DRENKOLSE-989456 format. One record per residue (C-alpha): residue in three letters; x, z, y. Coordinates in nm, 2 decimals. Layout:
BEGIN
ALA,X,Z,Y
...
! end
This chain:
BEGIN
MET,11.69,15.35,0.86
ALA,11.61,15.65,1.11
ASP,11.70,16.00,0.99
PHE,11.43,16.23,1.01
ASN,11.58,16.55,0.89
ASP,11.64,16.68,1.31
GLN,11.32,16.49,1.46
GLU,11.03,16.70,1.58
PHE,10.68,16.54,1.55
PHE,10.45,16.62,1.82
ASP,10.03,16.50,1.91
VAL,9.05,15.20,2.41
GLU,8.82,15.15,2.64
PRO,8.60,14.88,2.49
ALA,8.66,14.58,2.67
PRO,8.44,14.51,3.00
LYS,8.12,14.30,2.89
ALA,8.13,13.98,3.06
SER,7.87,13.91,3.29
ALA,7.56,13.73,3.16
VAL,7.53,13.36,3.33
ALA,7.22,13.28,3.45
TRP,7.14,12.90,3.31
ARG,6.83,12.78,3.46
GLN,6.83,12.42,3.34
PRO,6.73,12.34,3.00
LYS,6.97,12.08,2.95
LEU,7.27,12.32,3.07
LEU,7.11,12.60,2.84
ALA,7.16,12.32,2.52
ILE,7.47,12.23,2.59
ALA,7.62,12.60,2.65
SER,7.40,12.71,2.30
ALA,7.60,12.44,2.11
ALA,7.92,12.53,2.34
ILE,7.88,12.88,2.20
VAL,7.83,12.79,1.81
GLY,8.10,12.58,1.81
VAL,8.33,12.85,1.94
VAL,8.15,13.10,1.67
VAL,8.22,12.87,1.36
LEU,8.58,12.79,1.51
ALA,8.64,13.17,1.53
ALA,8.50,13.25,1.20
VAL,8.71,12.94,1.02
GLY,9.02,13.06,1.20
TRP,8.96,13.47,1.11
PHE,8.91,13.35,0.73
ALA,9.22,13.15,0.74
TRP,9.43,13.43,0.93
ASN,9.31,13.65,0.65
MET,9.40,13.42,0.37
MET,9.77,13.35,0.52
ASN,9.83,13.72,0.61
THR,9.80,13.88,0.30
SER,9.93,14.24,0.38
VAL,9.62,14.30,0.57
ALA,9.32,14.42,0.34
PRO,8.98,14.25,0.33
GLN,8.73,14.48,0.54
GLY,8.59,14.74,0.31
THR,8.91,14.76,0.07
GLN,9.23,14.95,0.06
ARG,9.54,14.80,-0.10
THR,9.74,14.99,-0.31
ALA,10.08,15.08,-0.26
GLU,10.19,14.84,-0.55
GLU,10.00,14.57,-0.43
LEU,10.12,14.59,-0.06
ALA,10.48,14.60,-0.20
ALA,10.40,14.31,-0.42
GLN,10.32,14.14,-0.11
MET,10.63,14.26,0.09
LEU,10.85,14.17,-0.16
GLN,10.79,13.80,-0.13
GLU,10.97,13.82,0.21
CYS,11.28,13.93,0.04
GLU,11.55,13.67,-0.14
GLU,11.58,13.71,-0.51
GLY,11.83,13.98,-0.59
ASP,11.82,14.15,-0.22
ALA,11.80,14.52,-0.36
ALA,11.80,14.65,0.00
CYS,11.51,14.44,0.10
ALA,11.32,14.56,-0.18
ASN,11.39,14.90,-0.17
GLN,11.29,14.87,0.22
ALA,10.95,14.71,0.10
ASN,10.86,14.96,-0.16
ALA,10.92,15.24,0.08
ASN,10.72,15.05,0.35
ALA,10.45,14.99,0.11
ALA,10.46,15.36,0.03
ARG,10.45,15.53,0.36
GLU,10.19,15.25,0.51
VAL,9.95,15.33,0.26
GLY,10.05,15.74,0.21
ASP,10.10,15.72,-0.13
ALA,10.39,16.00,-0.21
GLU,10.38,15.88,-0.59
ALA,10.50,15.55,-0.49
CYS,10.80,15.67,-0.34
ALA,10.92,15.71,-0.69
ASP,11.00,15.32,-0.66
VAL,11.28,15.42,-0.37
SER,11.61,15.48,-0.43
GLY,11.89,15.65,-0.26
THR,11.83,15.85,0.11
MET,11.55,15.62,0.15
TYR,11.36,15.81,-0.11
ASP,11.37,16.16,0.06
GLU,11.27,15.96,0.41
CYS,10.96,15.81,0.22
LEU,10.84,16.16,0.09
SER,10.95,16.31,0.45
VAL,10.70,16.05,0.65
ILE,10.43,16.09,0.42
ALA,10.44,16.46,0.46
PHE,10.48,16.47,0.80
ASP,10.17,16.23,0.81
THR,9.95,16.41,0.60
GLY,10.06,16.75,0.71
ASN,10.13,16.84,0.35
PRO,10.46,17.05,0.33
GLU,10.42,17.04,-0.07
LEU,10.53,16.68,-0.09
CYS,10.88,16.81,0.01
ASP,10.93,16.99,-0.31
ASP,11.09,16.69,-0.45
VAL,11.31,16.61,-0.13
SER,11.68,16.67,-0.16
ASP,11.83,17.02,-0.05
ASP,12.02,16.91,0.27
GLY,11.66,16.76,0.41
GLN,11.37,16.97,0.22
VAL,11.37,17.25,0.53
ALA,11.33,16.99,0.80
CYS,11.10,16.81,0.57
LYS,10.86,17.12,0.52
ASP,10.93,17.23,0.91
ASN,10.82,16.91,1.02
ALA,10.48,16.90,0.79
TRP,10.40,17.24,0.91
ILE,10.38,17.12,1.26
LYS,10.18,16.84,1.23
ALA,9.94,17.07,0.98
SER,9.93,17.31,1.30
VAL,9.86,17.06,1.54
ASP,9.59,16.86,1.31
LYS,9.41,17.21,1.24
LYS,9.46,17.35,1.56
ASP,9.59,17.66,1.39
TYR,9.88,17.86,1.56
SER,9.90,18.10,1.22
LEU,10.04,17.78,1.06
CYS,10.36,17.80,1.26
ALA,10.50,18.11,1.07
ASN,10.56,17.89,0.81
ILE,10.84,17.71,0.98
GLU,11.17,17.81,0.91
ASP,11.36,17.72,1.17
ALA,11.33,17.92,1.47
ASP,11.38,17.65,1.74
ARG,11.09,17.42,1.54
ARG,10.88,17.76,1.51
GLY,10.91,17.84,1.89
SER,10.83,17.50,1.98
CYS,10.53,17.48,1.75
GLU,10.40,17.80,1.86
GLU,10.42,17.71,2.24
ASN,10.24,17.41,2.16
ILE,9.94,17.54,1.99
GLY,9.95,17.81,2.21
ALA,9.93,17.61,2.53
GLN,9.62,17.43,2.38
ALA,9.48,17.73,2.28
ALA,9.53,17.87,2.66
ILE,9.39,17.53,2.79
ALA,9.07,17.53,2.57
ASN,9.06,17.93,2.66
ASP,8.98,17.97,2.27
CYS,9.25,18.19,2.14
ALA,9.02,18.31,1.85
GLY,8.94,17.95,1.76
TYR,9.33,17.85,1.74
ASN,9.40,18.20,1.58
ALA,9.68,18.24,1.87
PRO,9.78,18.56,2.01
VAL,9.53,18.65,2.32
ALA,9.80,18.68,2.56
TYR,9.82,18.31,2.55
CYS,9.45,18.27,2.74
GLU,9.54,18.58,2.93
ASP,9.78,18.42,3.07
GLN,9.62,18.10,3.17
GLN,9.34,18.30,3.31
GLU,9.56,18.47,3.55
ILE,9.76,18.15,3.60
GLU,9.45,17.96,3.68
GLU,9.35,18.27,3.95
VAL,9.70,18.18,4.12
LEU,9.64,17.84,4.15
VAL,9.30,17.87,4.32
ALA,9.45,18.11,4.58
GLY,9.69,17.85,4.61
ASP,10.03,18.06,4.70
PRO,10.29,17.99,4.47
ALA,10.43,18.36,4.55
GLY,10.14,18.49,4.32
CYS,10.31,18.33,4.00
LEU,10.59,18.62,4.05
GLU,10.33,18.85,3.96
LEU,10.29,18.68,3.62
SER,10.48,18.72,3.27
VAL,10.79,18.56,3.24
GLU,10.62,18.25,3.05
GLY,10.32,18.25,3.30
ARG,10.55,18.24,3.57
VAL,10.72,17.93,3.45
ASN,10.40,17.76,3.36
CYS,10.25,17.86,3.71
GLN,10.53,17.74,3.90
GLU,10.51,17.39,3.69
LEU,10.15,17.35,3.73
PHE,10.21,17.39,4.14
THR,10.42,17.13,4.11
VAL,10.20,16.87,3.95
ARG,9.83,16.99,4.00
ASP,9.62,16.82,4.28
ASP,9.29,16.96,4.26
ASP,9.15,16.77,4.54
GLN,9.27,16.43,4.48
ASP,9.42,16.37,4.77
GLY,9.81,16.27,4.70
LEU,9.94,16.60,4.74
THR,10.02,16.86,4.51
LYS,9.96,17.20,4.55
ASP,10.27,17.34,4.63
ARG,10.29,17.06,4.92
GLU,9.96,17.17,5.03
PHE,10.08,17.52,5.09
THR,10.39,17.41,5.23
LEU,10.18,17.17,5.50
GLY,9.92,17.44,5.53
THR,9.63,17.18,5.42
SER,9.35,17.27,5.18
ASP,9.43,17.22,4.80
GLN,9.04,17.18,4.79
MET,8.95,16.94,5.02
ALA,9.10,16.59,5.05
ASP,9.04,16.57,5.42
SER,9.16,16.92,5.57
ASP,9.11,16.79,5.94
ASN,8.76,16.61,5.87
ASP,8.88,16.31,6.05
GLY,8.80,16.05,5.79
TYR,9.15,16.00,5.65
ASN,9.28,16.20,5.34
ASP,9.54,16.46,5.36
GLY,9.79,16.26,5.12
GLU,9.73,15.92,5.35
GLU,9.80,16.09,5.67
VAL,10.11,16.26,5.56
ALA,10.24,15.91,5.39
ASN,10.19,15.74,5.73
GLY,10.35,15.99,5.92
TYR,10.03,16.14,6.09
ASN,9.94,16.54,6.10
PRO,9.68,16.60,5.83
LEU,9.58,16.92,6.02
ALA,9.50,16.76,6.36
PRO,9.15,16.55,6.40
! end
């Protein structure tokens, strides 16, 4: 079983519709319709049978309790296998998110059961029953999850471990800066000010501008120069600066070939 005490937790496209086939012959239409009906009936029967056999999945519109789910999982355990039964109870409690059901779990797995549910729900109060050794990590991780879910920088202050607290503040602060909404995230305005300054340097296109920023802003700015590709030509901003190409135009010399392709094939992106 994994040890969650030192872990930190941070953060579908529909399938494309098949194109309709134009059936022009009535006979073919009848055959196709019958085939479709047959497939639907078989699919429905298969779905029903699958649900009857897979008892760990609740019918649509209902929700299994931890006790019901555990009862199904226990069927997979051999009689007298206490470890398997303990694991089944823990898995059921965690899958349903029922902290009270962790009472059926024994040993260190009890602490892990509560810790996982506390994190999943962002509820540090559930950690009160965790043993002293794991209580701090449990609460810290729950506060991290709560701060991320609620997009609230101020919740990071509840984290006891300095490293975890710093990571939480950096994470939420970065989100606030990207959204340019420090007030909405309860984050220091400095994050948003730094981001605005970074964006101005990025638009200017000269990495040297990063050196004029704060220490944190400088690091973020330099990292962005190595990954940002504003004109989507396959060249990062720092590469564009080195080559002298435009980071706002994919084809700097207007010869019909994008800069990244020309560089990759050994051509000068500045010579038509």
